[in-house]
N, C-alpha and C positions, 0 to 999 in steps of 0.2 A: 479407489471407492467408495464411501461409509461403510462400513456391515451396520449391517439392520441388527435390532436385538435379540433376534430369537439366533443369527448367524453368530452373534460375538458370543452369547452362552454357548453357544456349540464349540465352539474357537477356545474358550476357555476349559470347559472341562473335558477338550484332549488333550488342552495340553502344550498346542504348538507354539507357543512361544508369544510374548509380546504384542500386544496391538496397537500399531501405532495409529495418533488422532491425530487429528490438521489442528494447526493452533487456533483457529478461527467454528471449528466444530463443535461437538458436544458428545459424551463421551455418552453410548447408548447402554450402557447398564445401568446410570443415574434414574433415578425417579424422577416422572414430570413435573415434580415439583421443586423439584434440586435445580432440576436444568433450568426451567423458569427462575429460580429465586438469582436480584443482583446482585453483580459481585461488589464486595465491600471494598470502597477505595483505600490501598493502602497509604498507611498514616506515618507522616515523612521524620525520618531515624534519621537522627545526625551521627553523625561516622563517630566513630569507640576512639580516644584519646591513641595515640601512637603510643607503642609496649617501647620504656624504656629499653637499649640495647648496650648490652656493657661487652667493649672492645677489645680485646686481648692484646696484644702487644703485637707486632707485623713481623713477618720474617727477617729476619738475619739483625734483630735490634736484640741489644743485652734485658733478660731480663729485670724489674725492677723487684723491691722488698717484694712490694704488696703483689706482684706476681711470680714468685717464686718456685718452679715446678722440680719438685723431688721426685726427681728418679727411684724405679721400682724393680732392686736388683733381678736379673732375670735366670729364672731356673736353669740352669745347664740340664740338660735332655741328656739324658746316655742313654748307648742301647749295644750292647753286646749278641756280634753274632757267629754263630755257634755253627760250627759243620756240620751240616744234614749229613746224618751217617745212614749209608743204605741199607737196608733188613738182609738179611739174608734170608734166598729163594729157598724154603722149606721143601717146596712141594713144585712140581709139576703144575701149573695151571692147567684147571682141568677144561676141557672142550665145549662147547654151547650145543647143544643139542639144537638142529632143526625144529623150527615151531610150524606146523602143516596148518596152513588155512583153512578152516572149517566154514563151509560156506552154510548159511542161515537156513535154519529147517524151514524159515516161513517160506525163505524163497527157494528152498525148492523141490517143497510139497506142493502136490498138483491140485490146484482148488477150483473145483466146478461148482457153479449154484446143485441146489437138490432139487430135483423135478417137481417134488411132492411138496417140498411146503412154498417154492413156484407159484404151484396151481392154484393151493389151502391160500395165498396171500392176493391171488385175483381178486377175491369175494369176501375178506377179511372185513369186519371193520375196522373201526381206530381204534378201539380197545384190545380188538384181535389181534393186530398187527404185532405189540412186542409179546404176545403168546407167542406169536411163532418165529419169530425173530430171536425168545428166551431159548428157543427147541434146536436152532440151526448151529451144527457144528461140523460145518464142510471143510474150516480151516485150522489152523494150530492155534490160533488165538482164541477160539470158542475155552480152550483148555488154559489160559494163561487171567483170562479177564475173571474181575471179579463179578461184572454184571454186563449185561448189553445194558447200552443209552440209546432210547429211543427219539423221543422228541421232549419239548418244553413248548407246551400249547396245545391246541383243541386248533377243529377247525372253525372256522366261522372270523379267525385274526385274518384279517386281508392284506398282511406280507409277512411271506416267509422267508426267513433267509438259511440256505443251505452251507454250511459248513466245509469239514474235509471227517477227522474222527476222532475219537474222544479220548481224553490225557488222563493221568491220574489220578483226577479230584473230579472230573467225568466217571473214571468207571468205579469210584469208592461213592458216590453220590446219584449214578444211573439217571444225569440230569446232563444234558448240553452246554458247555460254555460255562464252567461254573469255578473254574478256578481264574489265575489272572489275566488270560485273554477276556474271560466270560465279562469279568465284572471293567472293563476298561470295553465290549462292546454295550453293557446295560449301560455304562456312563453315557457315553454316545449316543445311543437311543433317547436314554429321558435329557439329554440335552435337544435334541430333533423334535421330544414329542411325543414318542413313541414307545409304549408302555411293552415288556416282557409280558406273553401270555394272554395278554387284550388285542393288540394291534399285530403285536410279530411274534409269530408260531418260527422255534425254528428246529430244526435235525441236521444231522451231518450223513456222509456221503456213505461209515461204516459206520455200521452199530457195535463190533469192537475196540477195543483200544490196543492199537500195534505196541509191541514188545518193546520197551526203550523209547516210544514216543517217536519210533520211524516210520517213514512217508509211505504211504496207502500205496498194496502193490497192484497194477491194474488185473490182475484177475482175483482180486480182492473186492474190490469195486465193482467189477460186474458180479458178483458172486451176492451182493449186498444189493445190486438195482431193481431187485423186484421190489423189494421191500422200500428202497425209498421213490421210487414211481406209484407204487400203492398210496404212497402215504400223499405226495404230492397231488395224487388225482380228487382225493378223499378232503383234502385242506385248500385245493380252489384255490392261489391266491391270485390277487390282483394287481401285485406286484413281485415281485422273484429277486433276492440280491443273491447270489454266488461267490461267497470269502473265499479265496486262494486257488492254487491254479486245478486244485482237482479236482473241485467241486466245478468251477468252472468246464475241466478237460471234460467232467463225466457226462456235462449238459449244455455243451458248447462243443463237441466235437470236432466240428470247424475253427476251434482259437487252439486247439491240443498242439501243446509244445513251443507256443506264442507265449512272452513274457506280458503280465494283468497290466502291465503301463503299455503296453499298444493296444490293450484291449478294454479300458476300461476309458470311462467318458463316454461312452455312448450307449445307446440306447439298441439292446437287442432284445431276440423274441424265444422264448420256448415254447413250443406244444404241450401242454399240459389237461387231459379230458378232452381230446379234439379244439382247445382253447388254443390261441394265439395269448402267450404270458407276457409283456415288456418285465424284462430285466437289465438289472444294474448286476456288474461284475467290481471287485473291490479289493483289495487284501485281506487276509486274514488277519482280525487280532494278534496272535502271537507274532506277524513276521512286523506291526506297526513296534510293540514294544521292544523287538530287536532292534529297528529299524524306526528311532523316533519322528522322524525327519520324510517323513511321507504319512505320519498323521494327515498334512492339511488335503493330500488326496483322496485321503479318503475320507475326509470331513464333506468334501465337495460330493464324492459318490453318495454319502445317505441323505445329503438333501434331494439330489437329481432322484432317489427314490423316492421321496416324502412327495418332489413336485410333482409326480407321477401316481399316488397315490391321492394327493388333491385333483386331478384332473378325473378321475374314475369315480368319487364321492360323492 
């Protein structure tokens, strides 16, 4: 099936690979004027004269005077093998000390939601959420973060993307999806016709960067859940996109433990503020950077979300 111009632009933006065009078809990226312009007839081209080839003497024939071959003397390769002398053992080898495996502090620590902050965020304004999140210190990530990362976008954006956790660049800038994965996401959204901060708001399951960019722990996700719930309530999206298995497991608990490949491609529903919101599941952009072959599937997911939005506009 031939791609439309919009689909072809998205395909190019994601770098999925070459686009095959039927010989009788038109390139969707060409302008209409170019497509309707008649093709110039091919002029007849006379074949170039055959190049003269000098043939040397055949094998087994004595060389003539004009084809004398001068042999280059071969340099004799000399190698000297010296016996390997074993160095005397001057001291007994030192015994290796056993290295104890130290469990991660984040994994050992007991993380529970702060009941005071949970109660405050229930009635917080959009700006107030960021102030409350900045005061959260219930887990060890509060000691290693540069700053908290709340959102990109404000209420009024019809589409909301829920990611997983901030990375190094996000921790520095305080905005979600600004690193390599963020640039890929922005490129995809632009190609689909969605603008960050205008059509799309972005939030994460966690508001602090996990040390060494490890996966979020279940108790950390639960500790941040009240912040995410209030954000979604105020954003009131018409379409929801869950990127990554931690975002999927948090908002679609029935899919926990299931691969994204088995969940994507369908329209799910998440209840936000008493409303059932159509939801699309897709791969996290960081996963696409590691597995470019999956970009085409993510492309279809974003187009599906765009169609859902158009149906509700």
